[in-house]
C-alpha positions in Angstrom: -34.0 -35.7 -59.9 -32.7 -35.8 -56.4 -29.2 -36.4 -57.7 -29.4 -33.4 -60.1 -30.7 -31.2 -57.3 -27.9 -32.2 -54.9 -25.3 -31.7 -57.7 -26.7 -28.2 -58.4 -26.5 -27.3 -54.7 -23.0 -28.6 -54.5 -22.0 -26.6 -57.5 -23.6 -23.5 -56.0 -21.7 -23.8 -52.8 -18.4 -24.5 -54.7 -19.0 -21.4 -56.7 -19.8 -19.5 -53.5 -16.6 -20.7 -51.9 -14.4 -19.9 -54.9 -15.7 -16.5 -55.7 -18.1 -14.7 -53.3 -16.4 -15.7 -50.1 -13.0 -14.7 -51.3 -14.1 -11.4 -52.7 -16.2 -10.7 -49.6 -13.3 -11.6 -47.3 -11.0 -9.2 -49.1 -13.5 -6.4 -49.2 -14.4 -6.7 -45.6 -10.8 -6.8 -44.5 -10.0 -3.7 -46.6 -13.1 -2.0 -45.3 -12.1 -2.9 -41.7 -8.6 -1.4 -42.1 -10.1 1.8 -43.5 -12.7 2.0 -40.6 -9.9 1.4 -38.1 -7.8 4.2 -39.5 -10.8 6.5 -39.4 -11.6 5.5 -35.8 -10.5 8.9 -34.3 -13.3 10.6 -36.4 -16.1 8.2 -35.5 -16.6 4.5 -34.6 -17.3 3.5 -38.3 -16.5 -0.2 -37.6 -19.4 -0.3 -35.0 -21.8 1.4 -37.4 -21.0 -1.1 -40.2 -21.3 -4.0 -37.7 -24.8 -2.9 -36.8 -25.9 -2.4 -40.4 -24.4 -5.8 -41.5 -26.1 -7.6 -38.6 -29.5 -6.1 -39.5 -29.0 -6.9 -43.1 -27.9 -10.5 -42.3 -31.2 -11.1 -40.3 -33.3 -9.8 -43.1 -31.5 -11.7 -45.9 -31.6 -14.9 -43.9 -35.4 -14.5 -43.6 -35.8 -14.0 -47.3 -33.4 -16.9 -48.1 -35.2 -19.4 -46.1 -38.5 -18.3 -47.6 -37.2 -19.4 -51.0 -35.0 -16.6 -52.3 -32.1 -19.0 -53.1 -30.4 -16.4 -55.3 -29.6 -14.3 -52.2 -27.1 -16.9 -50.9 -24.1 -14.7 -51.9 -25.6 -11.7 -50.2 -26.2 -13.7 -47.0 -22.5 -14.8 -47.1 -21.4 -11.2 -47.6 -23.5 -9.9 -44.7 -22.4 -12.8 -42.5 -18.7 -12.2 -43.1 -19.1 -8.4 -42.7 -20.9 -9.0 -39.3 -18.2 -11.3 -38.0 -15.2 -9.1 -39.2 -16.6 -5.7 -38.1 -17.9 -7.2 -34.9 -14.5 -8.5 -34.0 -12.9 -5.2 -35.0 -15.4 -3.3 -32.7 -14.6 -5.7 -29.8 -10.8 -5.2 -30.3 -11.3 -1.4 -30.3 -12.8 -1.5 -26.8 -9.5 -0.5 -25.1 -8.9 3.1 -24.2 -6.0 3.7 -26.7 -7.7 1.6 -29.4 -10.9 3.6 -29.0 -9.0 6.8 -29.5 -6.8 5.9 -32.4 -7.7 2.4 -33.6 -6.0 -0.9 -33.0 -3.6 -0.7 -35.9 -2.5 2.9 -35.1 -2.0 1.9 -31.5 0.3 -1.0 -32.5 2.0 0.6 -35.6 3.5 4.1 -35.2 3.5 4.5 -39.0 -0.3 4.3 -39.2 -0.6 6.9 -36.4 1.7 9.1 -38.5 -0.6 8.5 -41.5 -3.6 9.6 -39.4 -1.8 12.9 -38.6 -0.7 13.5 -42.2 -4.4 13.0 -43.3 -5.6 15.5 -40.7 -7.6 12.9 -38.8 -5.9 13.4 -35.4 -5.6 17.1 -36.0 -9.4 17.4 -36.1 -9.6 16.0 -32.6 -6.8 18.3 -31.4 -8.6 21.3 -32.9 -11.8 20.2 -31.1 -9.9 20.0 -27.8 -8.5 23.5 -28.4 -12.0 24.8 -29.1 -13.2 23.3 -25.8 -10.3 25.0 -24.0 -11.2 28.3 -25.5 -14.9 27.7 -24.6 -13.9 26.9 -21.0 -12.0 30.1 -20.6 -14.8 32.2 -22.1 -17.5 30.5 -20.1 -15.5 30.8 -16.8 -15.7 34.6 -17.2 -19.5 34.4 -17.6 -19.6 32.1 -14.6 -17.7 34.6 -12.4 -20.1 37.4 -13.5 -23.2 35.3 -12.7 -21.9 33.4 -9.6 -23.7 35.7 -7.1 -27.2 35.1 -8.7 -26.5 31.4 -9.1 -25.7 31.0 -5.4 -28.9 32.8 -4.4 -30.9 30.3 -6.3 -28.9 27.1 -5.6 -30.9 26.2 -2.4 -34.1 26.6 -4.4 -32.7 24.3 -7.1 -31.8 21.7 -4.5 -35.3 21.8 -3.0 -36.7 21.1 -6.4 -34.3 18.2 -6.8 -34.8 16.6 -3.3 -38.4 15.5 -3.8 -40.2 12.2 -3.1 -41.2 10.0 -6.0 -41.5 10.7 -9.7 -42.7 14.2 -10.5 -45.7 13.7 -12.9 -45.3 17.0 -14.7 -41.8 18.3 -14.2 -41.2 21.9 -15.2 -37.8 23.0 -14.0 -34.4 21.5 -14.9 -33.8 20.2 -11.4 -37.2 18.3 -11.5 -36.2 16.7 -14.8 -32.8 15.7 -13.2 -34.7 14.3 -10.2 -36.8 12.1 -12.4 -33.8 11.0 -14.4 -32.1 9.7 -11.3 -35.2 7.9 -10.1 -35.9 6.3 -13.5 -32.3 5.2 -13.7 -32.4 3.6 -10.2 -35.6 1.8 -11.1 -34.1 0.5 -14.4 -36.4 2.5 -16.7 -33.5 3.6 -18.9 -35.6 5.0 -21.8 -37.4 7.3 -19.4 -34.2 8.2 -17.7 -32.6 9.2 -21.0 -35.6 11.4 -21.9 -35.4 13.1 -18.5 -31.7 13.7 -18.9 -32.2 15.2 -22.3 -34.9 17.5 -20.9 -32.5 18.7 -18.3 -29.8 19.5 -20.8 -32.1 21.9 -22.6 -31.2 24.2 -19.7 -27.8 26.0 -19.2 -27.4 25.5 -15.4 -23.7 25.7 -14.5 -23.9 22.6 -12.3 -21.7 19.6 -12.8 -23.2 16.5 -11.2 -26.0 16.0 -13.9 -23.3 15.8 -16.5 -21.3 13.3 -14.5 -24.3 11.1 -13.8 -25.4 11.2 -17.5 -21.9 10.3 -18.7 -21.8 7.3 -16.2 -25.3 6.3 -17.4 -24.2 6.4 -21.1 -21.0 4.4 -20.4 -23.1 1.6 -19.0 -25.5 1.7 -21.9 -23.2 2.4 -24.8 -19.6 2.0 -23.7 -16.9 4.7 -23.6 -16.8 5.4 -27.3 -20.6 5.5 -27.6 -20.9 7.7 -24.5 -18.4 10.2 -25.9 -20.3 10.4 -29.2 -23.8 10.7 -27.6 -22.7 13.2 -25.0 -20.9 15.4 -27.5 -24.0 15.3 -29.7 -26.4 16.2 -26.9 -24.2 19.1 -25.7 -22.9 20.3 -29.1 -24.9 23.6 -28.9 -24.2 24.2 -25.3 -21.9 27.1 -24.4 -21.9 26.3 -20.7 -18.8 25.7 -18.6 -19.9 22.3 -17.3 -20.4 20.5 -20.7 -16.9 21.8 -21.8 -15.4 20.4 -18.6 -17.2 17.1 -18.8 -16.0 16.6 -22.3 -12.4 16.5 -20.9 -13.3 13.5 -18.8 -14.1 11.6 -22.0 -10.7 12.0 -23.6 -8.1 9.2 -23.6 -6.0 9.0 -20.5 -2.9 11.0 -21.6 -5.0 13.8 -23.3 -7.4 13.8 -20.3 -4.7 14.3 -17.7 -3.0 17.0 -19.7 -6.3 18.8 -20.2 -7.3 18.4 -16.6 -3.9 19.7 -15.3 -4.3 22.8 -17.5 -7.8 23.3 -16.1 -6.5 22.8 -12.6 -4.0 25.7 -13.1 -6.5 28.0 -14.7 -9.3 27.5 -12.2 -7.9 27.6 -8.7 -11.4 27.6 -7.1 -12.8 24.5 -8.8 -12.6 21.5 -6.5 -14.0 18.8 -8.8 -10.9 18.9 -11.1 -8.6 18.2 -8.1 -10.8 15.2 -7.3 -10.8 13.8 -10.8 -7.0 14.3 -11.1 -6.5 12.4 -7.8 -8.4 9.5 -9.3 -6.0 9.4 -12.3 -3.1 8.5 -10.0 -5.1 6.3 -7.5 -4.7 2.5 -7.0 -8.3 2.2 -8.0 -7.5 3.5 -11.5 -4.0 2.2 -12.0 -4.1 -1.1 -10.1 -0.4 -0.8 -9.1 1.0 2.6 -8.0 4.6 3.9 -8.0 5.6 6.3 -5.2 5.4 9.1 -7.7 1.8 8.2 -8.4 1.1 8.2 -4.7 2.7 11.6 -4.2 0.6 13.0 -7.1 -2.6 11.4 -5.7 -1.9 12.9 -2.2 -1.1 16.3 -3.6 -4.4 16.4 -5.5 -6.4 15.1 -2.5 -5.0 18.0 -0.4 -5.8 20.4 -3.1 -9.4 19.1 -3.2 -9.8 19.7 0.5 -8.3 23.2 0.3 -10.7 24.2 -2.6 -13.6 22.5 -0.9 -13.0 24.5 2.3 -13.3 27.7 0.3 -16.6 26.7 -1.2 -15.3 25.3 -4.5 -17.4 22.1 -4.4 -21.0 22.6 -3.3 -21.5 25.6 -5.6 -21.2 23.3 -8.6 -23.4 20.4 -7.3 -27.2 19.9 -7.1 -27.0 16.6 -5.3 -25.2 17.1 -2.0 -25.0 13.3 -1.5 -22.4 13.2 -4.2 -20.3 15.8 -2.3 -20.5 13.6 0.8 -19.3 10.6 -1.2 -16.4 12.5 -2.6 -15.4 13.9 0.8 -15.5 10.4 2.4 -13.5 8.9 -0.4 -10.8 11.6 -0.2 -10.5 11.2 3.6 -10.2 7.4 3.3 -7.6 7.5 0.6 -5.6 10.2 2.5 -5.5 8.1 5.7 -4.4 5.0 3.7 -1.6 6.9 2.0 -0.3 8.7 5.1 -0.5 5.6 7.3 1.5 3.3 5.0 3.7 5.7 3.0 3.6 9.1 4.7 7.4 9.4 5.4 8.7 7.5 2.4 6.6 9.6 0.0 8.8 12.5 0.7 12.1 10.6 0.8 11.9 7.0 -0.6 15.8 6.6 -0.7 18.2 6.0 2.1 22.0 5.6 1.9 24.3 3.9 4.4 28.1 3.5 4.4 30.3 0.6 5.4 34.0 1.1 5.7 36.5 -1.5 4.5 40.2 -1.6 3.9 39.9 -0.3 0.3 37.5 2.5 1.1 33.7 2.7 1.4 30.7 0.7 0.3 27.5 2.6 -0.1 24.3 0.6 0.4 21.2 2.0 -1.3 17.7 1.3 0.0 14.7 2.3 -2.1 11.1 1.9 -0.9 9.7 0.7 -4.2 10.6 -1.7 -7.1 13.0 0.0 -9.6 14.6 -1.0 -12.9 17.7 1.2 -12.7 19.8 3.1 -10.2 22.3 5.9 -11.0 24.6 7.8 -8.7 27.1 10.7 -9.0 29.2 13.1 -6.9 27.3 16.4 -7.2 29.1 18.9 -9.4 32.0 16.6 -10.1 30.9 13.4 -11.9 28.2 12.3 -14.3 25.5 10.0 -13.1 26.4 6.3 -13.8 24.4 3.2 -13.3 25.2 0.8 -10.5 24.7 -2.0 -13.0 22.7 -5.2 -12.8 22.8 -7.7 -10.0 22.4 -10.8 -12.2 19.1 -11.9 -10.9 15.4 -11.1 -11.7 13.4 -9.0 -9.3 10.1 -10.8 -8.7 8.3 -7.5 -8.2 9.2 -6.3 -11.7 9.9 -9.4 -13.7 13.1 -7.6 -14.9 16.8 -7.8 -14.0 17.3 -6.2 -10.6 19.9 -3.4 -10.4 22.7 -3.5 -7.9 22.0 -1.6 -4.7 25.5 -0.6 -3.9 28.6 1.2 -5.2 32.1 2.1 -3.8 34.2 5.1 -3.0 37.9 5.2 -2.5 39.5 5.5 1.0 40.7 9.0 0.2 37.4 10.3 -0.9 36.9 13.9 0.3 33.7 15.1 1.8 31.0 15.5 -0.9 27.3 15.4 -1.8 26.2 12.2 -3.3 23.1 12.2 -5.7 20.9 9.1 -6.3 18.4 8.8 -9.1 16.3 5.8 -10.0 13.8 4.6 -12.7 10.4 3.4 -11.3 8.1 0.8 -12.8 6.3 3.4 -15.0 9.7 4.3 -16.6 9.8 7.7 -14.9 13.1 9.0 -13.4 12.9 10.0 -9.8 15.4 12.2 -8.0 18.0 13.4 -7.5 18.0 12.5 -3.8 21.0 14.1 -2.1 23.1 12.7 0.8 26.1 14.3 2.5 29.2 12.1 2.7 31.6 13.1 5.5 34.3 10.4 5.8 35.2 10.8 9.5 31.6 11.0 10.7 30.5 8.1 8.5 33.3 6.1 9.8 32.3 6.7 13.4 28.7 5.9 12.6 29.4 2.8 10.6 31.8 1.4 13.2 29.2 2.0 15.9 26.5 0.2 13.9 28.9 -2.7 13.4 29.7 -2.9 17.1 26.0 -2.7 18.1 25.3 -5.5 15.6 28.1 -7.8 17.0 27.7 -7.1 20.7 27.9 -10.8 21.5 31.5 -10.9 20.1 33.1 -7.9 21.9 35.2 -10.1 24.3 36.3 -13.6 24.2 38.2 -16.0 26.6 41.1 -18.1 25.3 44.0 -20.0 27.0 47.6 -19.9 26.1 50.1 -22.1 27.9 47.3 -23.0 30.4 46.9 -19.3 31.3 43.5 -17.6 30.7 43.5 -14.6 28.4 40.7 -12.0 27.7 40.8 -10.7 24.1 39.6 -7.3 23.0 40.4 -7.8 19.3 36.9 -7.1 17.9 36.8 -3.8 19.8 40.2 -2.7 18.6 39.2 -3.2 14.9 36.3 -0.8 15.4 37.8 1.5 18.0 37.4 4.5 15.7 33.9 4.8 17.2 35.0 4.5 20.8 36.4 6.9 23.4 36.5 4.5 26.4 36.3 0.8 27.2 35.4 -0.3 30.8 35.6 -3.9 31.9 35.3 -6.0 35.1 36.2 -9.5 36.2 33.7 -11.5 38.3 31.7 -8.3 38.8 28.4 -7.2 37.3 29.6 -3.6 37.0 32.8 -2.9 35.1 35.4 -1.3 37.3 38.5 -1.1 35.2 39.6 0.7 32.1 41.2 -0.9 29.1 43.7 1.5 27.6 44.1 1.7 23.8 45.5 4.1 21.1 42.8 6.3 19.6 42.0 6.1 15.9 40.9 9.4 14.4 40.9 8.5 10.7 38.2 6.9 8.6 37.6 3.3 7.9 38.7 0.3 10.0 41.5 0.8 12.6 44.7 -1.2 11.9 46.0 -3.6 14.5 49.8 -3.6 14.7 52.4 -4.4 17.3 51.5 -1.4 19.4 47.8 -2.2 19.6 46.8 -4.2 22.7 44.4 -7.0 21.9 44.3 -9.0 25.2 45.0 -9.1 28.9 46.0 -11.9 31.3 43.3 -12.6 33.9 43.4 -14.6 37.1 42.8 -18.4 36.8 39.7 -18.0 39.0 38.0 -15.7 36.5 34.5 -17.0 35.8 33.1 -14.2 33.7 33.9 -10.7 32.4 31.7 -7.6 31.8 32.2 -4.7 29.5 30.7 -1.3 28.8 31.6 1.0 25.8 31.5 4.7 25.6 31.1 6.0 22.1 32.4 9.2 20.7 29.8 11.7 21.5 29.2 10.4 25.0 26.6 7.6 24.6 27.2 4.5 26.6 26.4 0.9 25.6 24.5 -1.6 27.8 26.7 -3.7 30.0 27.5 -7.1 28.3 28.5 -10.2 30.1 30.9 -12.9 28.7 31.2 -16.3 30.5 34.5 -18.1 30.5 
């Protein structure tokens, strides 16, 4: 009998493996794909996961109580729980929450969503929110005077001690919601929040606190669905604005920027936009991100100074937190990047016998550099250097290009691509051959001051060479030297060089002088074109 029972069980499992599991696997996989494509409408994968998990528990209880014919159903529920649970987990990223993991990876599926009208429904909802924002802003302006008269009274009702046993006003419900939340009584907090939202107060912070509360409890997708359900019938300005904060990043930034332009008095939108470009949100910032962040921080302070913050908040503690955060981030941006935020590119020139080498310095990692002569040539890439930039993990572009010796004065434009893939520039630099030659020669002389003079002997007679100075004499108007004296007291005569580039040394160019055999050292001082004098340099024999 035991053998027959074991054989029967074995046959049952074999049948299950060959039929039920295969069919169940295919059905769950197909259902998962459908749920993923429909993700923009609602998180169907999560709903199925919850239902399958509950069914699995109930079926397991019945199975172990003797209902052996439910084995196939248990397997079906188990596979559905695993597949849809994994799908829900994979959809936790921002883009996957918005469109589904398949659409995020395969553009063709995203196109299918648009053709079926799935994405259009969301876009229509956003448009409806935008219209609602405009309409409600007109009502807000009309009622702003009466709101401001009662705002202090509302704050007094909020700033109370302890739980209010019988709350009556919206601010008292909000007060209780915050205290319940801080104490960990999330069910009571949710009830108090819902009581608050039965009112239409045009104040923002309860909506922000509720959204943050929901994200902790339900995740971003769940918070979006719950909040939209709770505020579906609200015609107020604040719910419509808060919904924008629950969009995916690209849609959120576009919607907030439109709101920023249409509501020049509203300080919170400037604060939220500054966060979108902050290191806190991005992890790694480009200079363009930092410029955007600083611009919105400044806009926040300007709007706050005009009363565009406190009129929208019950809890003044939140206003204090925002102001401190804005001040801290501004100080950090200006201290480390204040100057280069405006001009992150510098250009220097080095003359050579063939023309000019332009050296480009950029204050952030880049993936491509392009240059052109303004109005005359198209922008071309400097090319790749042949090594990998450790800051980007990509081939590093060359940071130099060349111009011919006969290049006329012009304006040079520099563009570059940052790590986000955005093109920055053009940044413009004036090229003036003669001036650049003087500046470049002076820089080289200052960098090689220990080589200006040198002692050598020829036929047992000491000679003092000025060869280095003659090569770069295009930057000089006068050379003074002295022998065995700390202060130069003689002038070295040389032919002036007024052209660009390095000065040639020919038979007419003096490069040395004979000096007395008792010469122990020489000193020299240069006078640059423009009148500046160099420090006195000493050279021992």
